[in-house]
Structure formats: C-alpha cells, structure tokens
C-alpha positions in Angstrom: 2.9 -50.3 -1.5 -0.9 -50.8 -0.8 -3.6 -49.3 -3.2 -4.6 -47.2 -0.3 -1.0 -45.9 0.2 -0.4 -45.6 -3.6 -3.7 -43.4 -3.8 -2.7 -41.6 -0.6 0.8 -40.7 -2.4 -0.9 -39.8 -5.7 -3.1 -37.4 -3.8 0.0 -35.6 -1.9 1.9 -35.5 -5.0 -1.1 -33.7 -7.1 -1.6 -31.6 -4.4 2.2 -30.2 -4.0 2.2 -30.2 -7.7 -0.8 -28.0 -8.4 0.0 -25.9 -5.3 3.3 -25.2 -6.9 2.0 -24.9 -10.5 -0.9 -22.4 -9.7 1.0 -20.1 -7.5 3.0 -19.3 -10.4 0.7 -17.1 -12.3 1.1 -14.8 -8.9 5.0 -14.2 -9.7 6.1 -11.3 -11.6 8.0 -13.5 -14.7 5.2 -15.7 -15.1 2.5 -13.3 -14.6 4.3 -10.9 -17.3 4.6 -13.7 -19.7 0.9 -14.7 -19.4 -0.5 -11.2 -19.6 2.0 -10.2 -22.4 0.9 -13.1 -24.5 -2.8 -12.0 -23.8 -1.6 -8.3 -24.8 -0.2 -9.6 -28.0 -3.2 -11.7 -28.7 -5.4 -8.4 -28.2 -3.2 -6.5 -30.4 -4.7 -8.9 -33.5 -8.1 -8.1 -32.7 -10.5 -4.9 -32.5 -9.1 -4.6 -28.9 -5.9 -3.6 -30.1 -5.5 -0.4 -27.8 -6.4 -2.4 -24.9 -3.6 -5.0 -25.7 -1.2 -2.0 -26.2 -2.5 -0.7 -22.7 -1.9 -3.9 -21.0 1.3 -4.6 -22.4 2.4 -1.2 -21.1 1.3 -2.1 -17.7 3.3 -5.3 -17.7 6.2 -3.9 -18.8 5.8 -1.1 -15.9 5.2 -3.9 -13.2 7.9 -6.1 -14.4 10.2 -3.1 -14.0 9.4 -2.3 -10.7 9.3 -5.9 -9.6 13.1 -6.1 -10.9 14.3 -2.9 -8.8 16.2 -3.6 -5.9 14.3 -0.9 -3.9 11.0 -3.2 -4.5 12.8 -6.4 -3.6 14.3 -4.7 -0.4 11.1 -3.4 0.6 9.1 -6.8 0.4 11.9 -8.3 2.5 11.8 -5.9 4.9 8.3 -6.3 5.6 8.4 -9.8 6.2 11.6 -9.6 8.2 9.6 -7.0 10.6 7.2 -9.9 11.2 9.7 -11.8 13.6 12.4 -10.5 16.1 16.0 -10.4 14.6 18.3 -11.8 17.2 22.4 -11.5 17.1 24.6 -14.6 17.6 25.2 -13.4 21.0 21.7 -12.7 21.9 20.3 -16.4 20.9 19.4 -18.9 23.7 21.1 -22.0 24.5 19.1 -24.7 23.0 18.8 -28.4 22.4 19.3 -28.2 18.7 19.7 -26.1 15.8 17.2 -26.8 13.1 18.0 -25.8 9.6 15.6 -25.9 6.7 16.3 -27.3 3.2 17.1 -24.8 0.5 21.1 -25.3 0.4 21.5 -21.5 0.9 25.2 -20.9 1.8 24.0 -18.0 4.1 21.8 -20.5 6.2 24.5 -23.1 6.1 27.0 -20.4 7.7 24.3 -19.2 10.1 24.2 -22.8 11.6 27.6 -23.1 11.5 28.4 -20.2 13.4 25.5 -20.9 16.0 26.8 -24.3 16.5 30.5 -23.3 16.9 29.4 -20.8 19.4 28.0 -23.1 21.4 24.5 -22.4 21.3 23.4 -26.0 20.5 25.3 -29.4 20.7 23.5 -30.7 17.4 22.1 -29.4 13.9 19.0 -31.2 12.7 18.6 -30.9 9.0 15.1 -31.1 7.7 14.7 -31.1 3.7 13.8 -34.1 1.3 13.3 -34.1 -2.6 10.6 -32.5 -4.8 9.5 -35.7 -7.1 9.4 -33.9 -10.3 13.0 -32.3 -10.1 14.6 -35.6 -10.0 17.4 -34.6 -7.1 20.0 -37.0 -6.8 20.2 -36.6 -2.9 17.7 -35.4 -0.6 18.4 -31.7 0.5 19.1 -32.6 4.1 22.1 -35.0 2.7 23.2 -32.4 0.7 23.3 -29.7 3.6 24.9 -32.4 5.8 27.9 -32.9 3.5 28.8 -29.2 3.4 28.7 -28.9 7.1 31.2 -32.0 7.3 33.4 -30.5 4.8 33.5 -27.4 7.2 34.4 -29.5 10.1 31.0 -30.3 11.7 31.2 -33.9 13.4 28.9 -36.5 11.7 27.9 -37.3 15.0 26.5 -33.9 15.6 24.0 -34.2 12.6 20.4 -35.5 12.4 19.0 -35.7 9.3 15.1 -35.4 8.3 14.8 -36.3 4.7 11.2 -36.9 3.9 10.1 -33.3 4.1 8.8 -31.6 0.6 7.2 -28.6 2.4 7.8 -26.0 5.1 4.5 -28.0 6.9 6.3 -31.3 6.5 9.5 -29.7 7.8 7.2 -28.8 11.2 5.8 -31.8 11.5 8.4 -34.4 10.8 11.0 -32.4 12.9 8.4 -31.9 15.8 8.0 -35.7 16.1 11.8 -36.1 16.3 12.0 -33.6 19.0 9.3 -35.5 20.9 10.8 -38.9 20.7 13.9 -37.5 22.2 12.3 -35.3 24.7 14.2 -32.3 23.4 12.4 -29.0 24.0 14.1 -26.1 22.7 15.4 -25.3 19.1 16.7 -22.3 17.2 15.3 -22.1 13.6 17.6 -21.3 11.0 16.1 -20.3 7.4 15.9 -17.3 5.2 14.7 -14.2 6.6 11.7 -14.1 4.1 10.5 -17.9 4.9 11.0 -17.1 8.7 7.5 -16.0 9.1 5.8 -18.7 7.5 8.1 -21.5 9.0 7.9 -19.8 12.4 4.0 -20.1 12.3 4.1 -23.7 10.8 6.7 -24.8 14.0 4.4 -23.4 16.6 1.2 -24.8 15.0 2.8 -28.3 15.2 3.8 -28.1 18.8 7.2 -26.9 18.7 8.2 -23.2 20.1 11.5 -22.1 18.1 13.2 -19.3 18.6 13.9 -17.6 14.9 17.7 -17.4 13.8 17.2 -15.9 10.3 20.3 -16.5 8.1 20.6 -12.6 7.1 19.1 -9.5 8.5 17.2 -6.7 5.9 17.1 -3.1 7.1 14.4 -0.7 5.8 14.6 0.3 2.2 16.6 3.2 0.7 17.2 4.6 -2.4 21.1 5.4 -2.4 21.8 5.8 -5.8 20.1 5.3 -9.7 20.9 1.8 -9.5 18.3 0.9 -6.8 15.7 2.0 -9.3 17.1 -0.1 -12.2 16.0 -3.7 -13.1 18.3 -6.3 -12.1 17.7 -10.3 -12.9 19.0 -11.6 -9.5 16.8 -9.0 -7.9 13.5 -10.0 -9.5 14.4 -13.5 -8.2 14.3 -11.9 -4.9 11.1 -10.3 -5.2 9.6 -13.3 -6.3 10.9 -15.3 -3.1 9.1 -12.8 -1.2 6.1 -12.8 -2.7 6.1 -16.5 -2.8 6.4 -16.6 1.3 3.7 -13.8 1.3 1.1 -15.9 -0.7 2.3 -19.1 1.3 1.8 -17.7 5.0 -1.7 -16.5 3.6 -2.4 -20.1 2.2 -0.9 -21.6 5.5 -3.4 -19.4 7.6 -6.3 -20.1 5.4 -5.7 -24.1 5.6 -5.0 -23.9 9.7 -1.4 -24.9 8.9 0.1 -21.5 10.8 
C-alpha cells in the first residue's frame, strides 16, 4: 500500500472510529453511566444536592428509555417516514438489496421477496468493522445463511467492502451501474430505512423500501409496557442511533 493510500485508509479509520465513539454519549446507557459518574463525584463536594438531583434525573430517563412504549414510539416515528409495502404490493425489480446486520428479520424478508419472484437476484452489502476483528464480512455471513435456506449461490451478489450505510449506497450503486440494472428493493430494519433510503437516493439509485418489519402506533396494553426491560433499551438505543445518524447524514450532504 502506498503512503498516500495508507494515510487515506488511516483517516477513514479514525473518522469511522470517532464517529462511532462520540455518538455513544447520546445513547441512554452510555449517557446514564457518564451522568451517573458525574452525580457520584458531585456527591463528595459541596454540590451534593445537585448530584442527588442529577442522579434522580438519570434514573428517570433510563427507566423511560427502557420501556416498550418509548421504544415503540421512537420506532414508529422512524417508520412513518417511509411507506410500508406488503410483499404483494412490491414491484418486480432487478435485485433485492440486503444491508449487513445479520438480522434474522431482514434475511427472512429477503428470502420471501426472492421466492415470491419479485427479483431474480439478491445483492448483499456489508463488510467488516476493523476493530471488531470479524472472521467474515457481514455479506458473506448472510450469504451462507441464505444458501442454507435454499437460495442458489448463482443468485447472490456480495459487496463486502462497506463499513457504513453511506458506503453501502455508493458501492452498491456502482455495481448496479456496471450491470445496467435500474430497479431495486431495499431490505433493512424499519428504523434504519429512512437513513438508508436517503443515502441510496443521494448516491443515484432510486430504491423501493421493503423494511423487514412493520411498526404500528405505540399503545399501552398492560403495566408491562411501562416497566423497564434490557432488550427494549437496545431497541430504543437503535432508534436513537438512526435519528442521530440521519441528522448527521443530512448535515454532511450524504442524504
């Protein structure tokens, strides 16, 4: 690798690393730990009362973020930004595009679309994040699962260099142009769809959204919808990540 390419790679790596790192402070658990540590430090000073108030605020926000009604509301807000199409309503296209993430929902959605005859091929886009030391690119892992479920290897196209949604869009669009393909169905999570859809259209590929799940308006059906849950906190964090990501993409002109 030439010195120029090496510096370019290092710059991309640092940008990716610090983007992922800095956004952590906006996520509920990370923010709670940071603010909780601040509250603990204040409790040993003359600002003890402020520390207790801050700790109470942190616990309240963390509780709300971990409730199903909060996670459902955030996911629903993101889901309303793009149309939700049933399998029957999806148009025939040149390919199904599946973004990395190895989610069982999006893999199943891509399988159903392919077997319904909506597209003759599945393009899987997803590489590796350098510091995670993944054994396989995400695209390869998803492809292995699709083959196990009966998808012919000849129907799969792998794009395994992307590390971000923007790179998914740019690299996939290049493959479409090289093969003179024009239409595509985009499969990813309902929360990532607004950012992914905007990134692909910015890259020059007008895709049709085919989210892996549908989210209805939030409802409080029982007391459990107001009780904290660790898995629900993950979904709240994912939704917030996408909201922040969509804002950053728009500011940087990527969406």
